[in-house]
C-alpha positions, 0 to 999 in steps of 0.5 A: 362734923367735917374737919375744921380748917382755915376759912380763907379762900381755897385757891386762886380766889375761890372759896369753898366751905362746908358746914355739917348741921346734922349734929347741931342745935338739938331739940324738937324745934330750932328755938329749943337750943340756946346756941340756935337762938343766939345764931337766929339773933344774927340774921334778919327778922324775916329770915328768923320767921321763915326758919322758925316756921319750918316743919322739920327741924333738919330743914330749919338747921340747914336754912339757918346754916345757909344764912350764916354762911352767906353773911360770913362770906360777905363779911370775910370778903369785904369787911362789911360789918355783920349788921350792915350785910344786905342781900338782893337778887339778880334780874328776877326779884323773886327767883333771881340769883341771890347777891350781896349789896354794898354797905350803906351809904353805897348802892348796888351789887357788891363785887362778889359772886357766891352760891349756896346749897343744902341737902340732908344736913350739909350746907355748902357755899362757893364764892369769889371776889369778882375783882380777883376772880372773874367768874360765875359759880353754882353749887349743888349737893345731892344725897343719893339715898335720901329720897324714896326712889325705889318705890317708883322704880319698882312700879315703873322700872328704872327707865320709867322713872327716868322718863318722869324727868323728860323735861330735865334731861335731853333724849341723849342723856335719858338714854345714857341714864337708862342703859349705861352704868359705871363700874360698881363693886360686888359685896366681896369688892369685885368690880363689875364693869360694862364689859362684864355686864354685856347686855345686862346693862339694859336691865331696868328692874330690881330683884333680878338675878344676872349672870356675868363672866369675870375676866378669869372666866368665872361665872357669877350671879349678881343681884340687879339691885346693885346695878340699879343702885349704880344707875341711881348714883349716876342719875344724881351725878347728872342731876347735880351737874344740871342743878349747879349750872342752872344756879350758876346762871341764875334763872332758876325756875324761869329756865325753859332750856334745861333739856337743851343743856347736855353733859357728856362723859359723865361718870359718878364719883366713887363714894367716901366712907361714912361717919362712924361714932369715932371718926369723921366721914371722908371724901371720895373721888373727885371728877372733873372731866365732864363736858358742858354742851348746849343745843339751840332750839328754834325759840332761841332761848338759853343761858347767858353763856350761849348768846349768838348761837344759831338754830340747830347749833350744838356747841361745847361751852368751853368757858364753863367747867363742872366738877363733882366730888363724893362725900361719905357714902351718899353725898355728892357735891357739884360745882359749876364755874364760868369765866366771864368776859369783861373787856373793861377789866385790866387783865389782872384777875385770876383764872379758875383754879385747877380744883373747884371742889376743894371744900374746907369744913367749918366749925360752927362756934370757932369759924362762924359764931365767933366771927359773927359775935366779934363783928356784932357785939351789940346783937343778943338773943333778947332781940330774937322775937322783937318785931321790927321793919327791915328791907328786902332789896332786889337788883333789877336788870339795870342794876338799880335797887328796888326796896320794899319794906316788910314788917315781921309779926308773930301771927300767921295771917294765911292760917287766920284766913280760914276762919275769916272766910267762914265768917265771910260765908255767913254774910249773905245769910245775915243779909237775907235775914235783914232783907226779910226784916225790912219788909215786915217779916218777923223771924222766930228766934226760938226756931230761926232755921225753920222760921227762915225756911222758904216754905215759911217765908214764901207768900209773906213778902213780895215775890221779888224780895222772896227771890232775892232772899233765896239767892242770898241763902244760896250764895251762903250755901255755895260759900260754905261748899267752897270752904273745904277747897279754900282751906285745903289750898291754904294748908297745902301752901303753908305746909309746902312753904314750911317744908324744904323743897329741893328741885331743879333750879331751886333751894329751900324757898321761904316767905310767900313762896307759893304766892299764898297771900296773893291767892287769899286776896284774889280768892276773897275778891272773887268770892265777894263779886260772886256773892254780889252777882248771885244776890243782885243779878236776877236775869238768866242771861246775866247769870253767866257772870256768876258762873264765870266768877265761880269757875275763876275762884275754883281755878285759883284754888287748883292753881294754888295746889299746883304751886304747892306741889311744884314747891314740894318737887 
């Protein structure tokens, strides 16, 4: 656990908090812990539902920690009672940057700016009161050794691995990532610099033996794994800067200008020490000299801070600062901050502090739960699974609030849609049987399948009826053929939504993150039209309608797979 410190703003109005959830709330699932159930009672029913559905308990811990930190910050900054704290989003109602709202009966955004990030058990919050510090902020945590990067590096080479992210990094950044490296230590502590490496800095494969010359003339053999590890650490430094800036701006998934956002003079911070059984992990190096640049393309798209730039112009964003600090051996936390220009302000606001990553560790019980329980004495864990309505509020561009009410429930309706579709698939078969019965054909219930076979039916009803009967049976067969595709799309979306997905510009997405309910509704609508057209349209020219509907339904399912894959990141 990170050391407990005072949780007042760090310096000059900027609050930087860190909560370590790795040892919190033991159990196989989040509700196994009594203290977790108590913490869950302090958030909304929608948040509880999303958190308790997380597949991995580590993801549930981080989501719960994030929800608590946001409320703690709003409560400490504005004095709003815990139960009155509400959140909305800037600009885009689904992917926009989260904001706090004024307590009822007031309306609109609160004078706060904050951002939260979590990764591999750590949760960070950076925020400020905008009437004290006129700034926008973004924060991101990366864990260098959390992902399975080596598999791809071994298959494609480090340069091929960087190319996978060509939509994220500019050409200049990609070259820098592939062929430059920060100094790194050998196992005996000797630091290897770029000058010692020479052209070995071009090495992009592991398991190579590199020969370098030390300043004293000594020749040393170096395993290229150390070089690739150093390049990976540099890669995540770039990534952390990008993510922090995108979260500052708030466009998230809507940002199409990410490769035009460039960072220069980037170097990775030296790591701290890992947590041991008797000690806490320590902070490593802090770096604040990276520069933020933007290149304006012909489409004129860019973040809010580059308005007025002309096509082909490259500009350093002097109003924006980025800073990164290492924590333990594998973590790095980056903060981006931009001073906003507001001519209506009286000029008494603070400037950005000299240090942006002066994080203070919070103790769950003393700093978070204690404050929350004092603010919300009426909330208890018996309310945890009580279903009730609550409001989700979004801030539109004109700062008006849009309120939509959602009711919490204990059933996973998307999962129930799979057996519902099976029942739906049988409807054409029931229609076919009813059609035959209405024309005097008697079905032998002792052997219904044989009795309803085309060989037995043909010639015993009018040909027009027989043709419609066949189309209805074929519609049923097609429904069942499409069932694996539908079920797989639903399950893929559910797994994606219940699993942490950290990618560029986004954090854990909960609720209907893949638009699953929209997909299910559209699927049933399209398949209904398909069945009706199949049964009722006998003319060959009109059969194209059926084909279009079939293709539309299949396309919806494949697009759902894409959204689930994008959410996994």
